[in-house]
C-alpha positions as CSV (number, residue, x, y, z in Angstrom):
1,X,-96.3,64.1,-74.6
2,X,-92.5,65.3,-75.0
3,X,-93.3,68.3,-73.1
4,X,-94.6,66.0,-69.8
5,X,-91.7,64.1,-70.1
6,X,-89.3,66.9,-70.1
7,X,-91.0,68.4,-67.0
8,X,-90.8,65.1,-65.8
9,X,-87.3,64.3,-66.4
10,X,-86.1,68.0,-64.8
11,X,-88.5,67.3,-61.5
12,X,-86.1,64.2,-61.3
13,X,-83.1,66.0,-61.4
14,X,-84.1,68.6,-58.8
15,X,-84.8,65.9,-56.3
16,X,-82.0,63.4,-57.0
17,X,-79.7,66.9,-56.5
18,X,-81.5,67.7,-53.3
19,X,-81.1,64.3,-52.0
20,X,-77.3,64.5,-52.8
21,X,-76.4,67.3,-51.6
22,X,-78.7,67.0,-48.2
23,X,-75.8,66.4,-45.9
24,X,-74.3,69.7,-47.4
25,X,-73.9,72.7,-44.7
26,X,-76.1,75.6,-46.2
27,X,-75.1,79.2,-44.3
28,X,-78.0,81.1,-43.5
29,X,-79.5,83.9,-45.4
30,X,-79.9,86.1,-42.3
31,X,-82.1,88.5,-44.4
32,X,-84.8,85.9,-45.0
33,X,-85.7,86.0,-40.7
34,X,-87.4,89.1,-39.3
35,X,-85.3,91.3,-37.8
36,X,-86.9,90.9,-34.5
37,X,-86.7,87.0,-34.7
38,X,-83.2,86.7,-35.8
39,X,-80.5,85.4,-33.5
40,X,-78.1,88.1,-31.9
41,X,-74.3,87.7,-33.4
42,X,-71.7,88.1,-30.4
43,X,-67.9,89.1,-32.2
44,X,-65.7,86.3,-31.2
45,X,-63.6,89.1,-29.3
46,X,-66.2,90.1,-26.8
47,X,-67.4,86.6,-26.0
48,X,-67.0,85.8,-22.6
49,X,-65.4,82.8,-22.4
50,X,-63.0,83.8,-25.5
51,X,-61.6,86.9,-23.1
52,X,-61.1,84.5,-20.1
53,X,-58.9,82.3,-22.4
54,X,-57.3,85.2,-24.0
55,X,-56.2,86.4,-20.4
56,X,-54.5,83.6,-19.7
57,X,-52.6,83.8,-22.5
58,X,-51.1,86.8,-21.8
59,X,-47.2,87.2,-21.3
60,X,-46.0,87.7,-17.6
61,X,-43.9,90.4,-19.1
62,X,-46.5,92.6,-21.4
63,X,-45.5,94.0,-24.3
64,X,-47.8,97.3,-23.6
65,X,-46.6,97.6,-19.7
66,X,-42.8,97.4,-21.2
67,X,-43.4,100.2,-23.9
68,X,-45.1,102.7,-21.4
69,X,-42.8,102.2,-18.7
70,X,-39.7,102.0,-20.9
71,X,-39.8,104.7,-23.5
72,X,-37.7,104.6,-26.1
73,X,-34.8,106.7,-26.0
74,X,-32.2,107.2,-28.6
75,X,-29.9,109.9,-29.1
76,X,-30.8,111.1,-32.2
77,X,-34.6,110.4,-32.0
78,X,-35.2,112.0,-28.8
79,X,-39.0,111.6,-27.6
80,X,-41.0,113.9,-25.8
81,X,-44.5,114.0,-24.2
82,X,-46.0,115.7,-27.5
83,X,-44.4,113.3,-29.7
84,X,-46.5,110.0,-28.3
85,X,-46.8,109.4,-32.4
86,X,-43.6,108.4,-32.5
87,X,-43.5,105.6,-30.2
88,X,-43.6,102.3,-32.6
89,X,-46.0,100.0,-32.5
90,X,-45.5,96.6,-30.8
91,X,-47.9,94.1,-32.6
92,X,-49.4,91.7,-29.8
93,X,-47.1,88.7,-29.3
94,X,-44.1,90.6,-30.5
95,X,-42.1,91.3,-26.9
96,X,-39.1,90.7,-25.1
97,X,-39.1,88.5,-22.2
98,X,-36.1,89.4,-20.7
99,X,-35.8,92.7,-18.9
100,X,-33.2,95.7,-19.7
101,X,-30.9,96.8,-17.3
102,X,-31.5,100.3,-17.5
103,X,-28.8,101.2,-14.8
104,X,-25.3,99.6,-14.7
105,X,-24.1,97.1,-12.2
106,X,-23.3,98.3,-8.9
107,X,-19.7,97.5,-9.4
108,X,-19.7,98.6,-13.4
109,X,-16.8,101.0,-14.3
110,X,-15.7,102.7,-17.3
111,X,-13.4,100.4,-19.9
112,X,-10.0,102.1,-20.1
113,X,-6.7,100.5,-20.6
114,X,-3.0,102.5,-21.7
115,X,-5.4,105.7,-21.9
116,X,-7.8,104.5,-24.8
117,X,-11.4,104.7,-24.8
118,X,-13.8,101.9,-25.7
119,X,-17.2,101.4,-27.3
120,X,-19.1,98.0,-27.1
121,X,-20.9,97.5,-30.6
122,X,-23.6,94.9,-30.8
123,X,-24.5,93.3,-34.3
124,X,-28.6,92.3,-33.8
125,X,-30.6,90.8,-36.0
126,X,-34.3,89.7,-34.9
127,X,-35.8,87.0,-36.7
128,X,-38.3,85.8,-34.5
129,X,-39.7,87.3,-30.9
130,X,-37.6,84.6,-28.9
131,X,-34.4,86.4,-30.4
132,X,-35.2,89.5,-28.3
133,X,-33.6,87.8,-25.3
134,X,-30.0,87.7,-27.3
135,X,-29.3,91.2,-27.6
136,X,-30.7,92.5,-24.1
137,X,-28.7,89.8,-22.9
138,X,-25.9,90.6,-24.4
139,X,-26.4,94.7,-23.6
140,X,-27.3,93.8,-20.0
141,X,-23.7,91.1,-19.7
142,X,-21.6,94.7,-21.1
143,X,-23.8,96.6,-18.3
144,X,-22.8,94.0,-15.8
145,X,-19.3,94.9,-15.8
146,X,-18.9,98.3,-17.7
147,X,-20.4,101.9,-18.5
148,X,-18.9,101.9,-21.9
149,X,-20.8,103.5,-24.9
150,X,-23.2,100.8,-26.5
151,X,-24.0,101.2,-30.0
152,X,-26.5,98.3,-31.4
153,X,-26.9,98.0,-35.2
154,X,-29.9,96.5,-36.3
155,X,-29.0,94.3,-39.6
156,X,-32.7,93.7,-41.6
157,X,-34.5,92.7,-38.8
158,X,-38.2,91.2,-39.8
159,X,-39.8,91.9,-37.1
160,X,-40.6,95.4,-34.6
161,X,-38.8,95.4,-30.9
162,X,-39.0,97.7,-28.2
163,X,-35.2,99.0,-27.5
164,X,-36.1,100.2,-24.5
165,X,-34.7,103.5,-22.1
166,X,-30.8,102.2,-22.4
167,X,-28.5,103.4,-21.0
168,X,-25.4,105.8,-22.4
169,X,-26.2,103.3,-25.7
170,X,-27.5,104.5,-29.5
171,X,-29.4,102.1,-31.7
172,X,-28.6,102.7,-35.8
173,X,-30.7,101.0,-38.2
174,X,-28.1,100.1,-41.1
175,X,-29.1,101.0,-44.7
176,X,-27.4,97.6,-46.6
177,X,-29.7,94.8,-45.6
178,X,-27.7,91.8,-44.9
179,X,-24.3,93.0,-45.0
180,X,-24.2,92.0,-41.5
181,X,-20.5,91.3,-39.6
182,X,-18.9,94.8,-41.5
183,X,-21.6,97.1,-40.2
184,X,-20.2,97.8,-37.3
185,X,-16.7,98.4,-39.3
186,X,-18.3,100.6,-41.3
187,X,-20.3,102.8,-39.1
188,X,-16.9,102.7,-36.3
189,X,-15.1,104.3,-39.4
190,X,-18.0,107.0,-39.9
191,X,-18.1,107.6,-36.3
192,X,-15.3,107.2,-34.3
193,X,-17.1,106.4,-30.8
194,X,-13.7,105.8,-29.6
195,X,-10.0,104.8,-29.7
196,X,-11.3,101.1,-29.7
197,X,-14.2,98.8,-30.6
198,X,-15.5,95.4,-28.9
199,X,-17.6,93.9,-31.7
200,X,-20.5,91.3,-30.2
201,X,-22.7,89.8,-32.1
202,X,-26.1,89.2,-29.9
203,X,-25.4,85.8,-29.5
204,X,-22.5,86.8,-27.4
205,X,-22.3,87.6,-23.8
206,X,-19.9,89.3,-21.3
207,X,-18.7,86.2,-18.8
208,X,-16.4,88.5,-17.0
209,X,-13.9,91.8,-17.3
210,X,-11.2,91.2,-19.5
211,X,-7.7,91.0,-18.6
212,X,-4.8,93.3,-19.7
213,X,-3.5,90.3,-21.7
214,X,-6.6,90.8,-24.2
215,X,-6.4,94.5,-24.0
216,X,-3.3,95.5,-25.7
217,X,-3.5,94.6,-28.9
218,X,-4.0,97.0,-32.0
219,X,-6.7,94.3,-33.3
220,X,-7.5,90.3,-32.3
221,X,-9.9,88.1,-33.5
222,X,-12.1,87.0,-30.4
223,X,-11.8,83.4,-31.8
224,X,-10.0,82.3,-35.4
225,X,-10.7,78.9,-37.1
226,X,-8.7,78.1,-40.1
227,X,-9.3,77.4,-44.0
228,X,-11.9,74.8,-44.7
229,X,-13.6,73.1,-47.2
230,X,-16.8,75.8,-46.7
231,X,-14.6,78.2,-48.3
232,X,-15.6,79.8,-51.5
233,X,-12.4,80.6,-53.7
234,X,-14.4,81.9,-56.2
235,X,-16.3,84.5,-54.4
236,X,-13.3,85.5,-52.1
237,X,-11.3,86.6,-55.2
238,X,-13.9,88.4,-57.0
239,X,-14.6,90.4,-53.8
240,X,-11.1,90.5,-53.0
241,X,-10.9,92.1,-56.9
242,X,-13.4,95.1,-56.4
243,X,-10.9,96.2,-53.8
244,X,-8.1,98.8,-55.1
245,X,-4.3,97.6,-54.4
246,X,-5.5,94.0,-54.7
247,X,-3.3,92.5,-57.0
248,X,-0.7,91.4,-54.2
249,X,-3.7,90.3,-51.9
250,X,-5.2,87.8,-54.3
251,X,-1.5,86.7,-55.0
252,X,-0.9,86.5,-51.3
253,X,-4.6,84.5,-50.9
254,X,-3.6,82.2,-53.8
255,X,-0.4,80.7,-52.6
256,X,-0.9,77.5,-51.0
257,X,2.0,78.1,-48.3
258,X,1.0,81.4,-47.1
259,X,-0.3,81.4,-43.5
260,X,-3.3,83.1,-42.8
261,X,-6.4,82.4,-40.1
262,X,-9.7,83.6,-40.5
263,X,-11.9,85.9,-38.5
264,X,-14.8,84.0,-36.6
265,X,-17.9,86.0,-37.4
266,X,-15.7,89.0,-38.1
267,X,-15.9,89.8,-34.4
268,X,-12.6,91.2,-32.8
269,X,-11.7,94.1,-30.6
270,X,-9.9,96.7,-32.8
271,X,-8.4,100.3,-32.8
272,X,-10.0,102.9,-34.9
273,X,-6.3,103.7,-36.6
274,X,-6.5,100.2,-38.2
275,X,-10.1,100.8,-39.2
276,X,-8.8,103.9,-41.1
277,X,-5.6,102.4,-42.6
278,X,-8.0,99.2,-44.1
279,X,-10.5,102.1,-45.5
280,X,-7.5,104.5,-46.7
281,X,-5.6,101.7,-48.9
282,X,-8.0,99.2,-49.6
283,X,-12.0,101.2,-49.3
284,X,-13.0,97.6,-47.9
285,X,-15.8,98.4,-45.6
286,X,-17.3,100.8,-48.3
287,X,-17.3,98.8,-50.8
288,X,-18.0,95.6,-49.5
289,X,-20.4,97.3,-47.5
290,X,-22.6,97.5,-50.7
291,X,-21.6,93.9,-51.8
292,X,-22.2,91.8,-49.1
293,X,-25.6,90.4,-49.1
294,X,-26.0,86.8,-48.1
295,X,-24.8,84.2,-45.8
296,X,-21.9,82.8,-47.9
297,X,-20.9,86.7,-48.6
298,X,-20.6,87.4,-44.9
299,X,-18.9,84.0,-44.0
300,X,-16.5,85.0,-47.0
301,X,-16.0,88.2,-45.1
302,X,-14.8,86.2,-42.1
303,X,-12.3,85.0,-44.3
304,X,-11.3,88.3,-46.5
305,X,-10.8,90.2,-42.9
306,X,-8.0,87.5,-41.6
307,X,-6.3,87.7,-45.1
308,X,-6.2,91.4,-45.1
309,X,-5.0,91.3,-41.6
310,X,-2.1,89.0,-42.0
311,X,-0.9,90.1,-45.1
312,X,-0.6,93.9,-43.4
313,X,1.0,92.2,-40.6
314,X,-1.4,93.5,-38.7
315,X,-1.6,90.2,-36.4
316,X,0.7,87.3,-35.9
317,X,0.1,83.6,-36.1
318,X,0.0,82.7,-32.1
319,X,-1.5,86.1,-30.9
320,X,-4.3,86.8,-33.6
321,X,-7.3,85.7,-31.1
322,X,-7.9,86.2,-27.6
323,X,-9.5,82.9,-27.0
324,X,-8.5,80.3,-29.6
325,X,-10.0,78.1,-32.1
326,X,-13.8,78.4,-32.5
327,X,-13.4,74.8,-32.8
328,X,-12.3,74.3,-29.5
329,X,-15.5,75.9,-27.8
330,X,-17.6,73.9,-25.8
331,X,-20.5,73.0,-27.3
332,X,-19.9,74.8,-30.5
333,X,-22.2,75.1,-33.7
334,X,-24.7,72.6,-30.9
335,X,-28.4,73.5,-31.1
336,X,-27.9,72.7,-27.4
337,X,-26.5,76.0,-26.5
338,X,-29.0,78.2,-28.3
339,X,-29.6,80.1,-24.4
340,X,-27.2,82.1,-22.4
341,X,-28.0,79.9,-19.3
342,X,-26.9,76.4,-21.0
343,X,-24.0,78.3,-22.7
344,X,-22.8,79.6,-19.5
345,X,-23.3,75.9,-17.5
346,X,-21.2,74.5,-20.2
347,X,-18.4,76.6,-20.5
348,X,-18.1,76.7,-16.4
349,X,-18.3,72.9,-16.2
350,X,-15.8,73.0,-18.9
351,X,-13.1,75.6,-17.2
352,X,-13.0,77.0,-20.8
353,X,-11.3,80.4,-20.1
354,X,-13.4,83.2,-21.6
355,X,-14.5,86.3,-21.1
356,X,-17.1,86.1,-24.1
357,X,-19.9,83.2,-23.5
358,X,-21.4,82.6,-27.4
359,X,-24.4,80.4,-28.2
360,X,-25.6,79.2,-31.8
361,X,-28.9,79.8,-33.0
362,X,-29.7,79.5,-36.8
363,X,-30.9,82.4,-38.5
């Protein structure tokens, strides 16, 4: 009797379990179906409707077409026809939407002033495929006016890119990830490409040629800003303390009566002799290039560069920058100026006198 009851109970449980799960979808086991009766399985990528849909989603500027038409040509990494395996892989979606101008504009010329040679250095960081537009537009804007050598320093980009066939240019992959604004000075010190470096972020573009008054300085900021609530005095002091001959500089910084301004973005026009002097006396670029890692570190470098140049009397308060206070720039730090076209329109509408257009894009 007990055996029959247990059997009935098991049967009831099975029935209830099946009823409870009646609407639960089950994956078919194709192995239970004879091979000749099994449905054909077409991979998604081969389905006609999928292929048609994806054909409409292709960029008008196809990355593989770009790669094959503009073979990467970097001075230290020349490719030949037998070295196709060296061409970097461009993953789907990682393409550039702006075309690199291989040849300079017909009116472009070599920038020289008072017999000094010049090199343009673009600091690049690519976080999204759209960021390619920035460095390409920066490069193209230089080639619109000048034929001088261009150095592109890549700092810790997180996606692949295609450098294209650049004219009189070189790409350097930095070995100090996150060091940012100090890198142009470090590599300028090492390579001495020209007498004077014009340092641009990839978010800066030339709007016109430079005037003689903008070129006659030994060192000059593009823009300055004054000490403000975003300063980190402890971090600045700690970084200064890493440098030899720092005691008087720290005293100067801590003196509330000292006059100095910070260099916006660390971006300057600077002679190689000044870079050598700062390195010889303070080891500024070799020490801090290994120390700067975060955004706050890089913000401290903007202040440190200004402090040292003021302390050494290499800049004067009224002439420390070519284009004034960065906070007076039209649309400064506003998200609507995150592309070059909008930024140019705003500058033209305001009549702001600048040779360099700046955009803001948080990265």
